[in-house]
N, C-alpha and C positions, 0 to 999 in steps of 0.2 A: 280932231283926233290927234292925241298925243304922239310925240316921236317914238315912244316905246310901242305903242298900238301899231303904228305904221310899219315899224320894224318887223313886229309879230305877224302882220298881215302879209308882208313880203315872204316871211319865213313859211307861212301857211301855204301861200300860192306855189312856192318852190317845192313843198312837200307833196302837194297834189300832182304837180308836173312830174316830179320824180317817180311817184307811185304809178301814175298813168303810164309813164315810159316803161317802168318795170313790168307792168301788167301786159303792155304791147309786146315785150320780149317773150313773156310766158305764152302768149296767144300765138306769136310766130313759131315758137318751138312745137306748139300743137298743130301747126300747119295751117293756120287761118289768117286772114287779112284783119290786123288790129284796127285799122281805120273803119272797115266795114262793121266790125264787131261793136265799136264805140258808137258808131251811127244807129245800130240796131237798138242799142241801150235808150238813145234818145227817142227812137221811133216807139219803143215799148211804153214810154210814159208820156206820149203826146207832144213831145218838143220837137219832133220831126214827122213829116207825113209817111204813112205806110203806102205801099203799092196799090192796096185795094182794102176796102172796108165792107162789112156786112151791113144788113139792113138797120137803119136808125143809128149807125155808128159813124163817127168822124173823129179827126184828130183831137178836137175838143172834147169828145167824149173820153178819150184816153186820158187826156190832161185832167179832167174832172176826177176820174177814178184815181189818178196819181196823187191828187191834192187829198183825197179821202185817206189813202195809204200813208201819205206823208205826216198828216196831222199828229198821230200818236207819238211819233218820233220827236216832235217839237217838245211835246210835254215830257217825254222820258229823258231827253238831254237836258232840259231845264231842271228837272229833277236831280240829275247828276251834278249840275253846276251849283245848285243851292248847298248841297251837302259838302262839296269840294271847297265852297267859299268859306266853310267852318273848318276846313282841314280834315273832313270825313270822306270815306270812300264808300258810297252806296252801290254795292253790287247786288242789292236786293230788289232793283228796280222792277225785274220781270215777275218776281213774287208778289210785290205790292200791286202791279198791275192785274194780276190774276185775282188777287183778293178783292180788289175793288170792282173789277168786272164781274165776278162771280156774285158778289153781294147785291150788286145792282141788277143782275140778271134774275136772281131768285126772288127779290124783293119787289122788283117793279116790272121786270121783262115779261114775266108771265102773268101780270095783273091786267084787269080791263079798265084801268084808269084813263081818263081822256089824255090825248097827246099833250095838251097844254099844262097838264100836271105831272104826267109821267116823265117827259123829258127833262125838265128841271130836277126832279127828284133823282134821276139817273145820275146826273152831275154831282148833286149833293151827296149822295150815298157813295159814289166813287171817290169823292174827296175825303169823306169822313173815315171809311174803311182803310184807304191808302194811308191816311194820316195816322191811324192807330198802329199799322204795321211799321211805319217809319219812326214813330214816337217810341215804340217798344225797343227798337234798335238803339235809339238815342238814350234811352233810360238804362239800358244795360250797359252802354258805354260809360254813362255818367255815375251810375250807382255802384257798378261792380267792376268797371274798367275792362269790360269784355270787348275784345277787338270787333269793330263793327263789320269788318270783312267776314269774320267767322260767324257771328251771330246773323248777318243777313243771308249768308249762303245757307245756313241751317234753317232758317225761316222759309227760304225759297223751297227747300226740299218738303218741309212740312206742308206748306200751302199747296205744293204740287200733288202730293200723294193723298192728303186729306180732301181736297176739293175734287180729284179724280174719283176717290171712293164715294163721295157724295153724289157726283154726276152719274156714276155707273149704276149706283143703287135706287136713285130717286128721279134723275132728270134726263136720262139718256134716251136719244132717238134711235130706235132699233135699226133703222136703215143707214144713216150717216155714221152711227157709233160716236156721234158728238152730243153735247147737250141739245135740248129741243130748242128750236128757233124762237127767238123772242118775238113779240109782236111789233108791228110797224109803229104802234102808238109810243113805244119806249125807244126806238131806234134813233140814234143821233145823226143819222145820214139819210137823206131823201134818195132812194136808189132808183135808177132807171126812169127819171122823170122826163117825160116828153116835152121838149121845147122846140119850136120851129122844125119839127120833123126828125129831130135827133134826140137821143136819150142821153142824159147826164146824171152823174152822182153829185149830190149837193151835201157836203158835210157841214153841219152846224158847228162841230167841233173846231173847224179851222178858225172861224171868227173868234171863238173863245181862246184859241191858241195865240192869236195875234194880240188880243188884249192882255193875255197873262204875260207874254214875252215883254210887253212894254211896261207892264207893272213890276216885273222882276227886275227890268233895267233900272227903273226908277229907284226901287228899294236899294239895289246894289249901289247906285252911284249918288243918290240924293238924301238918304235918311241915316239917322244915327244907328239904326239897327243893322243896316248894311254895313256901315263901318265897324260895328261891334263883331259881326260875323267874320269880316276879314281880319280884324285884330285877333280874335280867337284862333282863326285858321293859320295865322302867322306866327304867334307866340302866345300860348296859354298862360305861362307864368306872368309875363308882363301885363296881359289882360287883366289877370286878377289884381295886380298892383294898381292898376288905374280904375278899379272899381267895377268891372265887368264881371257879371254872374256867369262864369264860363259854363257851369253845369246846365243852367236853363237855356243858354245859347245852343248848346250841343243838342239837347232834347228838342228845342224848338226848330232848329235848322233841319234835323231828321224828320221831324213831324211835317214840315213844309214840304221837304223832298218827297215824303210818302205821299202827301196830297197831290202833288203834281204827277207822281207815278200812277195813282188812282185815276186821274184824269186821263192819263195814257191809256189806262186799262179799259175804261168805259168807251173812249173814243174808238178803240180797236174791237173790243168784244161786242159792244152794242152800236157800233158805228160802221166801220169798215166790213166786218163780218157780223153775223147775229147768232153765233153759237160758240162754245168753248170745246177744244179738242182736249180729252183727258190725257194726263200724263205728259203734257207738253208745255215747256216754258218758252215763251217767245224770245227770239234773239234780240228783239228791240232793245231790252234793258242792257244787253252787252254792247250792242253797236251804239248805244248812247254814249259809251266811253269815248269811242273813236270821234264821234260828233263833237262831244265836250272838248276833246283835246285840240281838234282841228279848229274849233271856234273860239279857242282860249277861254273857255268857260264864260264868255260874254254872251248875254241874250241875243243881241244882234247877231253876233258871230255865229251862234249856234243855229239861228234861223237859216243862214245861208249854207252852213256846213251840213245841216240835215237835209237840205235841198239837194246837194250833191250826193251825199251818202245813199239817200232813198232812190235817186235815179238809178244808181248801180244796182241796188237791191231789186227794186220793182221791175226794172227793164231787163233783168236777167232771164226772165221767162221767155220774152220775145226773142232775145239774144239765142236762147238754147234752140228755139224752133227755126229761126232763119240761119244762124251761122253753124249750127251743128255742135256748139260748144255746150259743156254741162253748165247748168245753172250756178254750180259751186264756184265757177270762176269769179262771180261777183264777190263771194267771201274772201277769194285770194286778193282781189283788188282792194277791198275794204281793209283786210289785214295788212297790206302794203302801206295803205294811207296811215293806218295806226302806227305801224313802225316807223314810217318817215316823220309823223308827228312827234314821235319821241325824240327825234333829232333836231326839233325846232329851235331849242335853245343853242344848239351847236351852231345851226345856221345863223341865228341872231348874233352870236358871239363873232362869227367870221365876218358878218357884215358890218359889226361894230368896229372891228379891227381895220377893216377896208376903209371905212368912214374917217377913223382917226388918222390913218397914214395919208389920205387924201387931204385932210384938214392941215396935217404938219407941212405937206408939200406946199400948200397955198399960204 
């Protein structure tokens, strides 16, 4: 690990501690015990034992459910990191998740294909449709210089309302008011699998997420393409002078970002859950920004940052039931982490000054 990476790691840890301390102050103002509240978060995701469990449930049951919930965030944050590597801000991740998830649901989720064919098809379709959404944003940026933030937000709204219309007119479940449940043959998670007398959720997507994280890490650090993305993200004019085709890198980086967002979509809509709620864009695509900032847009850093952020998000339900706090307190803590991450470079500068003074004294 380089000296710069070590410095950023210290700054990130400091950001998290400051955020948790600020969150504790908020919880105290609300008249609750912050230590108990944070312990409830751990209990809610299976990292600490609950006082009691129902039949077939255990701490590992909660942990397996948490891993299933965590998986889409890994893909979403990697999507954000790939775009940022090229100097692009992909705020359309939630829309690309929805596009990939809906396409896979309609084309495979309601089919009678064997599981051995359906599950790989779900992954491929999620990648292709997510990639198409991302590539469109990249093309608009390259060809017409349309700001990617504007175009991705507009595509988010278009996807949300068009897909909502299609669900409500053709695929609605009259009881749940969501899209009809997909078949188990196409689902990317094995839910409530009985092992040793206990039930577990086993997400296939988590294994894909680990492989994808390592692959993106390799591309970033060891390939010419990774260097070109960084060069374009740092200085597009200089990149043109050294022979890099800036336009193709912009489109390709957004296409890859969209593909990863599509993977996030299928592992959520056809993994953790098995239906789509109309007129709702998941917060996952926006929380991925906090994860990316906290993880310094490094794939390994993102893996650990997403683990922390999703503990707060997933554990908030149990926190609400046990501590009497509203689940939205999780959003407050996540927002505080995002705010503190924005100060990371300030923390790094302070640490650099301190190290310089220490070196001068010696």
